[in-house]
PAPA-473184 format. One record per residue (C-alpha): x, y negated, z. Coordinates in steps of 0.02 Angstrom, whole numbers, plus 50000, padded with zeros to 5 digits. Each point is the difference from the previous one (the first is absolute). Example, Ala and Ser with C-alpha at 12.3 -4.5 7.8 and 13.67 -1.06 7.14 Angstrom:
506155022550390 500694982849967 
***
This chain:
526664394354242 499295015150091 500175009550164 500385018550015 499205010550138 501715002250078 501114990050118 501765001450070 500764997650173 501444987749987 501285000650140 501064985050050 501885001250025 499694995850183 499355016350079 499124989950134 498774993149872 498475010749957 499735006249822 498914989849883 498685008449892 500084992349826 498775003849858 500665007349837 499384990249849 500264996449817 500604981949999 500464987349867 501204985449979 500144988349852 501634997449906 500204985249883 501285004549866 501204985149981 500445004949820 498265002249925 498914990850126 498845015150009 499325006050166 500075018450047 499045008250141 501185012050088 498965014050078 500825008050153 499115016250042 500235008950166 500484983650085 499874995050184 498864984950022 500454987550138 498754986549951 500664982550031 501315005250127 501404999449870 500454985649884 500815011849875 499785017349927 501225014550021 500155012449857 500705017550032 501265003149858 499865018850027 498144999449961 500344990049841 501405011649942 499055016050040 498604993649888 501264999549857 500264981149990 501854995449991 500524988750142 501804994649975 500624994250170 501895002149978 500784982649983 501675007749949 499305008749846 500594988949857 498975009549871 498314994850070 499184985050078 499315002050176 498135001649986 498435010449975 499835006449822 498185004349964 499425004149824 499074983549987 501164988350094 501734997950076 500004991950173 501704992750041 500515001750183 501064987150090 501065003650154 499864991650168 501255007850118 499655018749996 498234997649932 499395000149820 498444989849963 498934991949866 498674986450007 498175005249999 498364993050063 498265005350050 498965002749842 498414990149968 498355007749948 500324993949822 501735008050002 499275016650054 498704999349862 501064994149853 501835004750030 500865016449961 500055012350146 501625009950023 500075014750121 501644999350095 499715015350110 499025016149987 498225002350061 500485017150069 500124999850191 501784994950044 500975012250109 501834994550014 500485016650079 499605010249845 500274988049856 501425003749878 500764984749918 500455000849817 501164992249874 499084987249895 500354996249819 500524982749944 498805000049853 498235007150003 499235006749842 498485008250081 498414990950046 500375002150185 501574997850105 500765016850038 501355009750093 501315009049897 500925012050115 500015003450187 501364990750092 500705010650140 501874998049984 500535004150176 501814995449965 499514982149956 498934998550156 501415006950106 501204987149929 498814986350060 500005006450180 501664991950053 499474983849915 498354999850095 500895004150163 501184985449971 498534988449964 499175005550161 501534996650109 500814985049916 499674981650031 498744991749885 499874981349975 498135002049980 499755007150175 500694986150112 501625009050038 499215016750041 500135016149900 498455006049904 499755015350111 499914988950154 498754988349917 498855014749960 500135010050161 500544987050128 501405011850054 501844996149975 500735014349895 501395010850071 501574999149892 501135010250114 500075014749879 500754988449870 501404995850122 500535018350008 500844999349831 501604991849944 500174992549828 501465011249950 500725015650077 501155013449930 499225017350012 500375017649942 498545010149934 499545013249874 499214992149848 499045016049965 499375001650178 498304994250062 499604992050166 498164999149959 499014984149975 500754984049932 499374989150141 499984998050187 498584989650066 499784985449880 501785000749933 500325008049831 501595004349908 500535009349845 500425018449986 501864997950035 499904985550123 499965009850163 500014989050157 501724999750084 499195004150167 499635017549936 501855002849967 501664999550092 501704992849957 501035014649934 501604989750007 499874999050190 499845018950024 501435011950037 500755012349876 499045015050068 498344991049980 500454994349823 500425017849952 498335006450067 499074985649919 500805002949829 499635018550011 498184996150039 499744986549870 500835010049861 499205016950031 498305006250051 500165014950116 498365009050026 499875015650106 499325013949890 498945006050145 499014983849992 499555002249817 498285006349954 499355001049824 500764989749862 501304987250050 501164988349910 501685008450018 501694992349959 501175012649917 501714991949992 500545012849869 498704994149875 500824993449842 499184982850014 501454991249910 499715009249837 499234988949863 500394984450099 500454984749894 501444989850069 501294987149947 501825005550026 501674991149979 501025007749860 501694997349921 501484989450053 498984983949994 498635007550107 498604996249877 498285004450067 499205013249890 498345009050008 500095018550045 498835014550036 500305013550132 499865016249902 500355014550119 500745005450165 501735008049994 500115017850067 501435012250023 500275016849915 498755008450118 498664987049966 500164991350169 499974980950004 501704991650020 500024988450150 498954998250157 498234993249999 499484986850126 498484989250036 501214985650016 500324995249819 501744993350041 500525016950075 499305010749859 501495007549906 499065010549871 500654997249824 498984995249846 500364998149816 499484983449924 499844996349814 500274982849922 499054993649850 501495003649885 499955018450050 501504999550118 499845008850168 500804998350172 499815008450169 499534989750153 499625004750179 498274995850066 500664987150123 500834990149859 498405000649900 499014994050150 501244986150035 499904993749821 498105001549998 499704990650163 501114985849939 498874997749848 498265000350079 499014988850116 499275005350167 498545008449910 501115010349885 499714989849842 501544997349891 500434982649937 500564998249819 501074986549918 499424994949826 501095000649846 498784992949872 498204999849938 499915008049828 498175002249954 498234995450050 498295007449971 498184996250040 498405010250002 498144996649991 499984993650180 501054985049949 499024983649993 499854993049824 500574982349962 498234993749969 499495006950171 501444992050093 498914986850083 498435000150106 498834985650039 499414993750168 498234993750027 500534982249966 500815004949836 501804999950062 501115012249903 501235010850098 501245013149941 499735017950049 501365005850119 500305017949945 501395011149934 498895015149969 500385010949850 501834994949975 501575010550027 501854996549972 501305012949951 501504997250115 501755006949997 500815001250171 501844998950046 500045018250053 499645004849819 498165004350020 498574991449910 498105000450015 498404990149979 499604988450146 498354990350024 500174981449967 499304995950172 501485008650084 501324992749884 499274982550022 500245001250188 501775007449994 500744991449846 498944984449962 501364990349908 500585014749894 498215004249952 499624981849958 501554999049889 499515016249914 498234993749968 500684983949921 501265009549893 498615011449934 498794985349978 498675007750111 500024986650135 498304993549942 499165016850032 498774999250147 501085012050104 501484987949989 499274982749968 499374997250178 501715002350083 501454999049875 499984980749984 500094998450189 501485011950012 500924990749862 499764983350089 500545007150167 501445010549932 501324992650117 498975003050158 499565017649944 501815004749969 500444995650179 498585009550084 499445014849895 500625017450044 500375007749832 499725018350033 498545011449970 499465012750131 499615016349912 498285005950054 499915016649908 501345008350108 500395001250184 501755005150056 500325004449818 498535012249996 498574996849880 498364996950091 498425006749916 498414989749996 498805014449973 499895018950016 500225002149813 501614989850005 500615009950153 499785016349905 500864992649848 501514994450104 500135017350080 499995008349829 501354988249938 501075003250155 499705018850004 499365000050180 498364998450097 500484987350134 498584987949963 498725013849975 500535007950165 499744983550090 498264998549924 499525017750051 500634997350177 499054983650018 498375007049932 500125015450109 500204988950153 498534989249941 498845014649961 499264998950175 499314982849959 498825006449864 498415010450002 499465007549834 498224995349949 499045011049878 498354990549999 499334985349902 500984984050035 498384990249985 499495007850166 501514992550088 499014985350067 501084986150072 501625007249930 501164989349893 500975007649856 501854996150009 501595005749916 501745003850063 501774999349936 501745006250043 501414988450051 501765006449968 501584995950094 501795005850033 500575002050181 501784994050022 500145006450179 499435017449950 501315004149868 499044991149859 498485011050027 498564997049880 498444994450090 498184998949944 498614991750102 498165001949954 499014984050032 498174996249980 499514984549901 499264991750153 499644983849908 498495008649925 499145001350169 499224986350102 500824993750159 499395009350156 499004989650122 501185004250144 501894998150018 501035006549855 501725000250081 500905009650137 500574990650153 501805002350058 500904998850165 500734982850037 501854996350019 499744994050178 499195016650049 501465009749927 501274989650098 499055001550164 499725018749985 501805003349951 500504991450160 498735010450098 500675015949919 501784995750051 499504995650179 499025016350018 501265011249911 498795005049862 500545008249838 499504992849831 499385009649850 499554992649831 498905008849874 499324996349828 498385007549934 500085007249826 498554995149884 499264990850147 498474992649914 499455017049936 499685005850178 498564987750021 498275000449921 499664987149865 498954984750042 499494996649821 498775011149908 500775003549830 500325013749875 501145002649851 500205010749846 501615010150011 501394995049882 501445010449930 500924998950167 498705012250070 500605013949885 498655012649956 498724989550096 500114986049871 498284993249955 499145005950159 499134988150119 500744998050174 499304990750150 501354990550096 499885006150180 501654993650071 500774982650011 501014999949839 501424987849980 499344985149904 498264999550076 499664984050094 499425008250160 501335013650012 501104990850127 498544996650116 499355017849980 501675007450051 500144988150149 498295005650062 500425018449975 501654998350092 499134991350146 498735014150015 501395013050003 500994990950134 498444998450107 499755018849986 501775002150069 499544989750153 500774983449948 499114983450014 500374983849911 500774985150089 498894984850019 501444988449959 500565009449844 498805012749921 501465009149916 500815004450166 499285016350068 500345006950174 499525014250115 500475004850176 501355013350023 501125007450136 501895001749996 500835016650050 500414992450171 498174995850031 500114981449962 498514993149904 500274989649843 499194995849834 500385007649830 499884987849855 499695001949813 500284984849888 499205000149827 500594990549847 498765007149873 500745017449967 501614997450100 499895006150180 501144996350147 499745010850155 500734996050172 499945014350123 501065011850104 499575013449871 499464990649843 499865015549891 498805007950123 499064983650006 499325003549826 499385016550071 499905007849827 498264993249974 500514985749888 500225012649861 498234995349951 500764983749938 501365007349892 500785016149938 501614995750087 500914986550096 501684993049950 501034997550157 501394987050005 501295001050140 
***
């Protein structure tokens, strides 16, 4: 169609071949619609023109989607056909191996003059390094195709990483027995790191602890799936070691001399059991009844009865609990903890057994019956799969009752909910009609496989978890304490270093992106049920940095080798964890925010984010770079074989020369030296207000 004054250097996969300079043009291909017989001229702007060297055309789906044209390329999405959905035409795509294609031809002069032209890509110069893809709507009401909202869900992209790694290193029948990565690069991929891990391995670990990133190399795992190689078998250790290990894992001993500024302390005498909701056995038949911990029992002088301990099973303090019928009993803390831990999962969420469903309700978000279907391009009618706007009032076997969203009840009690819907004659409502008939037909199979219990999400270890600052304040007022507010104040005081107040006009903040933040609340089991608040930036509102966005970690092989070296050279080991690690590094992203109520009297003021807040996409990489600079200042240099192994020359007291080593796993540090504490040399305090030492 036309040439642009620009061209692009195209590099081959074989580095031995020179780059090819290809002109950038606006090209066209003709598509004959099989349904209508009409011909459409598909205009591809910002295309690379190879002349007659190719017998087909390649379309970049990212260019099409960034222009706002829906390109549905997921063959497993049953709600849509695979194809390109322009305003004027739907082009069905057919699969051939891993490729999606459609038939087109070179347009004639008459085609170009008489047929409808459809722009498939933008005329704006295409720069794949800066483009932001967007979600596209299924139906277009405007005169032009458009983009609704930015799509930058980092969690979704991260979930695709292991899949893409598997595709790169697994056999493909379309590549003559070779893996895709080898076809592209010509190099056989190294899978040795995958051989380091067993399928199953029993480990002991603290569920509230953090070992840093969730991946080593190309291998990813969930939050609580720590590789067995990072652990040891406690059952094989002697009694003395087990005693020391239990003391360490159950308590956090920090030397007061190491503390500077505000720290997260663990006061074992805090009344963290008060206002805890728990199910207790009562009566001769041992019926499970709901109870609330009201107060701690004290003697005549006001001193607590019993001995406090960080180990919940050794805590003998006494508490008064009140049942729903008004009766009270006194229990020791260890009995309360034992009952509580038997009723929750590994994340502290309590499971509830259902008695019956008594009521239902819906709000304006519920889909109306006349809107229960949607149409595809070809006119096919499909039911809407949604449960939005519906709640069920449920009575539980412990005597409690509350409103539960239909989506949760459907997953936990599908048969009971289906029976209830039929008994109330609401099975034809859009929220039920798309799944109730299937459950009824498959009743026998469901009865054998479903786990009929609901995991309570509003509480953790029997303690109500707020979802906002307003709710945290409300809970504290109801409980007559300030535990949640104290956790918020402590967190925001530690995070204050990350913000710089800005008094000027925000319009002058050129290049800065406005973001928001939120607080995440938690209860720490290993710290005597301490309330915890964590301030996180809404990093999904910023674009992805051009460089790396993650922190590298030391490999398992390096740890094994250096532990052997430490033993052979008689070196001592010292582990340390950096508090608020990311806040020690400058932020990569340029962003600002308007302070919310968590900032106290600063609410409404504009702050520039100067430090790598948790939640920002580049925070991990920023901290890794800052840590590397600090270690270099201390005289360490990074190993060529493993960049997270740092070393420097040292001399033993007897004059023998050796190397000191520091191994980095994000914010967890392992030092190997004759004098590991002196190895830090006191200059790493620029990274953190204090170090937590673990012996």
